[in-house]
C-alpha positions in Angstrom: 78.7 98.9 156.1 77.7 95.9 154.0 77.3 98.2 151.0 80.8 99.6 151.5 82.3 96.1 151.3 80.1 94.8 148.5 80.4 97.9 146.2 84.2 97.6 145.7 83.9 93.8 145.1 81.1 94.5 142.6 83.3 97.1 140.8 86.2 94.7 140.6 84.0 91.9 139.2 82.4 94.3 136.7 85.8 95.4 135.3 86.8 91.8 135.0 83.7 91.1 132.8 84.7 94.0 130.5 88.1 92.5 129.7 88.2 90.8 126.3 90.4 88.1 125.0 92.2 89.3 121.9 93.1 86.9 119.1 96.3 87.1 117.1 95.5 87.6 113.4 96.4 84.6 111.3 97.5 85.0 107.7 97.2 82.5 104.9 100.5 81.2 103.4 102.0 83.7 101.0 102.1 82.4 97.5 103.9 84.5 94.9 103.3 84.0 91.2 106.3 85.7 89.7 105.2 85.5 86.0 101.7 86.9 86.8 103.0 89.5 89.3 100.6 88.4 92.1 100.7 87.4 95.8 97.6 85.3 96.6 95.7 87.1 93.8 96.7 90.5 95.0 98.5 92.8 92.5 101.1 95.5 92.9 98.4 98.1 92.5 96.1 96.6 95.2 95.0 98.9 97.9 96.2 98.9 101.5 92.7 97.8 102.6 92.6 94.8 100.2 96.1 93.7 101.4 95.2 94.1 105.1 92.0 92.2 104.7 93.7 89.3 102.9 96.8 89.3 105.2 95.8 90.8 108.6 99.1 89.8 110.3 101.1 92.8 109.0 103.9 94.1 111.2 103.5 97.7 110.2 101.8 100.1 107.8 102.8 103.5 106.5 100.1 105.8 105.2 100.2 107.1 101.6 100.9 110.7 101.0 100.4 111.1 97.2 103.8 109.9 96.1 106.1 111.6 98.7 106.6 108.5 100.9 106.8 104.8 100.6 103.3 104.1 102.0 102.4 100.4 102.2 101.8 97.3 104.2 104.9 95.5 105.7 105.4 91.9 106.9 108.9 91.9 108.3 108.7 88.4 109.8 107.8 87.1 106.3 110.2 89.4 104.4 107.6 90.7 102.1 106.3 94.3 101.6 103.5 95.8 99.6 104.5 99.4 98.6 101.1 100.5 97.7 102.0 104.1 97.1 104.4 103.2 94.3 102.6 100.0 93.1 105.2 97.4 93.7 105.7 94.3 95.9 109.2 93.5 97.4 110.3 90.0 98.4 113.5 89.6 100.4 115.9 86.7 100.6 114.3 85.5 103.9 110.8 85.3 102.4 108.6 82.8 104.1 106.2 81.5 101.5 106.0 79.9 98.1 107.5 81.3 94.9 106.2 80.0 91.6 109.7 80.2 90.3 112.6 79.4 92.7 114.4 82.7 92.0 115.7 83.6 95.5 119.2 82.2 95.7 119.3 81.5 91.9 122.5 82.4 90.0 122.5 85.4 87.7 123.5 83.3 84.7 120.5 81.0 85.1 117.8 83.6 84.4 117.8 83.7 80.6 116.0 80.3 80.3 113.2 81.5 82.5 113.0 85.3 82.0 114.8 86.0 78.7 117.0 89.0 78.2 116.8 91.8 80.7 115.2 95.0 79.6 117.7 97.1 81.7 120.7 95.9 83.7 123.2 97.1 86.2 126.0 95.4 88.2 123.7 94.8 91.1 120.3 94.3 89.4 118.4 93.4 86.3 114.9 94.5 85.2 112.8 92.2 83.1 109.7 93.4 81.1 106.7 91.3 82.0 103.0 91.1 81.0 102.1 93.0 84.3 104.9 95.6 84.2 108.5 94.9 85.4 110.3 92.4 87.5 113.5 93.7 89.1 115.9 91.1 90.5 118.8 92.1 92.8 122.1 90.2 93.3 124.4 89.7 96.2 128.2 89.8 95.8 128.2 86.1 95.0 125.9 86.7 92.0 122.8 85.1 93.6 119.4 86.7 93.7 118.6 88.2 97.1 115.6 90.4 96.4 112.7 90.6 93.9 110.5 93.6 93.1 107.3 93.2 91.0 105.7 96.4 89.7 102.8 97.3 87.6 104.8 100.2 86.2 107.2 100.1 83.3 111.0 100.0 84.0 111.4 103.6 82.8 108.7 105.0 85.0 109.3 102.8 88.1 110.1 104.9 91.2 111.5 102.7 94.0 112.0 103.5 97.7 115.5 103.9 99.0 115.1 101.2 101.7 112.3 99.0 102.8 110.3 100.0 105.9 
């Protein structure tokens, strides 16, 4: 009888011992060097493993499938994405981090002094040739920058995803 009472108590305590506290991954602050094309010394061609190791607080990942998808590591709460499958980094207008050049929110006509003439341009975006590849800046209806894409590819070979994950 004593065994029948003690055994369930023992099992209950044993399962309680097996429970583990889980910590929330903490990321270092995101620091983007626009002219070098890096985020905390990670490049657009960095691997998913390198990115996840440096920034373990990602909100989601999508596996790479040899160019058919937009595989990468995504940080929705920080408004930054590493599209590893297509070798570019995307920074949105709600980016929570530090930019080496204060481009988000800058006016379209203020870019010449910093970036020079665009290599390619459209009504909604401009692409600037850089030492690492290409920097694409997007504009909202007011003519202010609302998105950046840094790629290790050339403007002519850059293949972007239709929408961020």
